[in-house]
C-alpha positions in Angstrom: 37.3 14.3 8.0 36.0 11.1 6.3 33.8 10.1 9.3 31.6 13.2 9.5 31.1 13.1 5.7 30.1 9.4 5.9 27.7 10.1 8.7 26.1 12.9 6.8 25.7 10.7 3.7 24.1 7.9 5.9 21.7 10.4 7.5 20.8 11.7 4.1 20.1 8.2 2.7 18.0 7.1 5.7 14.3 6.6 4.7 11.8 9.1 6.1 10.1 8.2 9.3 6.8 6.4 9.1 3.7 8.5 9.5 1.8 8.0 12.8 -0.9 5.4 12.9 -3.5 8.1 13.6 -2.9 9.5 10.1 -4.5 6.4 8.5 -7.5 6.7 10.9 -7.9 10.4 10.2 -7.9 9.8 6.4 -10.7 7.3 6.9 -12.6 9.8 9.1 -12.2 12.5 6.5 -13.9 10.2 3.9 -16.7 9.3 6.3 -17.4 13.0 6.9 -17.3 13.7 3.2 -19.9 10.9 2.7 -22.1 12.4 5.5 -21.9 15.9 4.1 -22.8 14.6 0.6 -26.2 13.7 2.0 -29.0 13.3 -0.5 -27.0 15.0 -3.2 -24.6 12.0 -3.3 -25.8 8.9 -5.0 -25.2 5.4 -3.7 -22.6 4.8 -6.5 -20.7 8.0 -5.6 -20.8 7.2 -1.9 -19.4 3.7 -2.5 -16.7 5.0 -4.9 -15.5 7.3 -2.1 -15.8 4.8 0.7 -14.4 1.8 -1.2 -11.3 3.9 -1.9 -11.0 4.9 1.7 -11.3 1.3 2.9 -8.6 0.2 0.4 -6.3 3.0 1.6 -6.9 2.5 5.4 -7.5 -1.2 6.0 -5.4 -4.3 5.7 -8.4 -6.3 4.3 -6.4 -9.4 3.6 -5.0 -9.4 7.1 -8.5 -8.8 8.5 -9.8 -11.7 6.5 -7.2 -14.0 8.0 -8.1 -12.8 11.5 -11.8 -13.3 11.2 -11.6 -16.8 9.6 -8.7 -18.0 11.7 -8.3 -21.8 11.3 -10.9 -21.8 8.4 -8.6 -19.6 6.3 -6.4 -22.5 5.3 -9.4 -24.5 4.1 -10.0 -22.0 1.4 -8.1 -22.3 -1.9 -6.4 -19.3 -3.4 -9.4 -18.4 -5.5 -11.8 -18.6 -2.6 -9.4 -16.6 -0.4 -9.3 -13.8 -3.0 -13.1 -13.9 -3.4 -13.6 -13.6 0.4 -11.2 -10.7 0.7 -13.0 -8.8 -2.0 -16.4 -9.6 -0.4 -15.1 -8.4 2.9 -13.7 -5.2 1.5 -17.0 -4.5 -0.2 -18.9 -5.3 3.0 -16.9 -2.7 5.0 -17.6 0.0 2.4 -21.3 -0.9 2.2 -21.7 -0.8 6.0 -20.0 2.6 6.1 -22.3 3.9 3.3 -25.3 2.8 5.2 -24.4 4.4 8.5 -22.5 7.5 7.3 -24.9 9.0 4.8 -26.3 12.2 6.6 -24.6 15.0 8.4 -26.0 17.0 11.3 -22.8 18.7 12.6 -21.0 15.5 13.7 -17.2 15.6 13.9 -14.5 13.1 14.7 -11.9 13.7 17.4 -8.7 11.7 17.8 -8.0 11.2 21.5 -4.9 9.1 21.6 -2.4 6.6 20.1 -0.6 3.9 22.1 1.3 0.7 21.4 -0.5 -2.6 21.6 1.7 -4.3 24.2 0.4 -7.8 23.6 1.2 -7.7 19.8 4.5 -8.9 18.5 4.4 -7.0 15.2 4.4 -3.4 16.5 0.7 -2.8 16.3 -0.7 0.6 17.5 -4.1 1.5 18.9 -5.7 4.8 17.9 -8.6 6.1 20.0 -11.2 8.5 18.7 -14.8 9.7 19.2 -17.6 10.7 17.0 -19.2 13.8 18.5 -22.7 15.1 17.9 -24.7 17.9 19.4 -27.8 15.8 20.1 -26.3 12.4 21.0 -23.8 10.7 23.3 -20.3 10.4 21.8 -19.5 7.1 20.1 -16.0 5.8 20.9 -13.9 4.1 18.3 -10.6 2.2 18.9 -8.6 1.1 15.9 -5.9 -1.5 15.9 -3.4 -0.9 13.2 -0.5 -2.9 11.9 2.6 -1.4 10.1 2.6 -1.5 6.3 5.7 0.0 4.7 5.8 3.7 5.8 2.1 3.8 6.8 -0.4 1.8 8.9 -3.4 -0.4 8.1 -6.5 -1.1 10.2 -7.0 -4.7 11.2 -9.8 -4.3 13.8 -12.3 -1.6 15.0 -13.9 -1.4 18.4 -17.1 0.7 18.4 -18.1 1.5 22.0 -15.9 -1.4 23.1 -17.4 -4.0 20.7 -14.9 -5.7 18.4 -15.7 -6.0 14.7 -13.3 -9.0 14.4 -15.1 -10.8 17.3 -18.5 -10.1 15.7 -17.5 -11.4 12.3 -15.7 -14.4 13.8 -18.8 -15.5 15.6 -20.9 -15.1 12.4 -18.5 -16.8 10.0 -17.5 -19.6 12.4 -21.2 -20.6 12.6 -21.7 -20.6 8.8 -18.5 -22.5 8.0 -19.0 -25.0 10.8 -22.5 -25.8 9.8 -22.5 -25.3 6.0 -19.0 -25.1 4.7 -16.9 -22.5 2.8 -19.1 -22.3 -0.3 -22.1 -21.3 1.9 -19.9 -18.6 3.6 -19.1 -17.1 0.2 -22.7 -17.3 -0.9 -24.1 -15.7 2.2 -21.4 -12.9 2.2 -22.3 -12.1 -1.4 -26.1 -12.1 -0.5 -25.5 -9.8 2.5 -23.6 -7.4 0.2 -26.5 -7.4 -2.3 -28.9 -6.6 0.5 -26.7 -3.7 1.7 -26.4 -2.4 -1.8 -30.2 -2.5 -2.2 -30.6 -0.5 1.0 -28.0 2.0 -0.1 -29.7 2.6 -3.4 -33.1 2.8 -1.7 -31.8 5.3 0.9 -30.4 7.5 -1.9 -33.8 7.6 -3.6 -35.9 8.2 -0.4 -33.4 10.4 1.5 -33.2 8.0 4.5 -30.2 6.6 6.1 -29.4 3.5 8.2 
């Protein structure tokens, strides 16, 4: 009788299964829709508070930073790495705040989840669409990596265009020509410009 009892105890002690990768994506989408529905009643500061939290919950920003800088990552000291990760996190939130600030009936639809066969760390790809009554659907493909019992986004494809590839091209050019210090300065300046636009849009009722 010992064996069945032991088996029951083992089953009871096993950790709960990890949530699907799509759950992380859908939490992000819920925050984006909340930002859109807030419209002109939501200030820039309120929108960023919402979206910064969503980015922190859904993205592996440190992993994304390493991906976009590639060989340049090792040339940053620890303080510079931490600064770049924070600038990147802020940049993602600011970009979402600019583009998801008004709602006209749009909704997100998750269309699939598959394994990334070329990845060695169990990555998943989640596909989704942003649907609107008066525009063509926008397709999104998210690449997520496991993180404990959940998943974190490390790349986003919008209509087939990779965010990582775009950022790599931009950052490689800056670091190659001007160095790491210039990269951090330009990233901070870009965030300041996005913040200015966010505040201006809140005052005028416009969106990016």
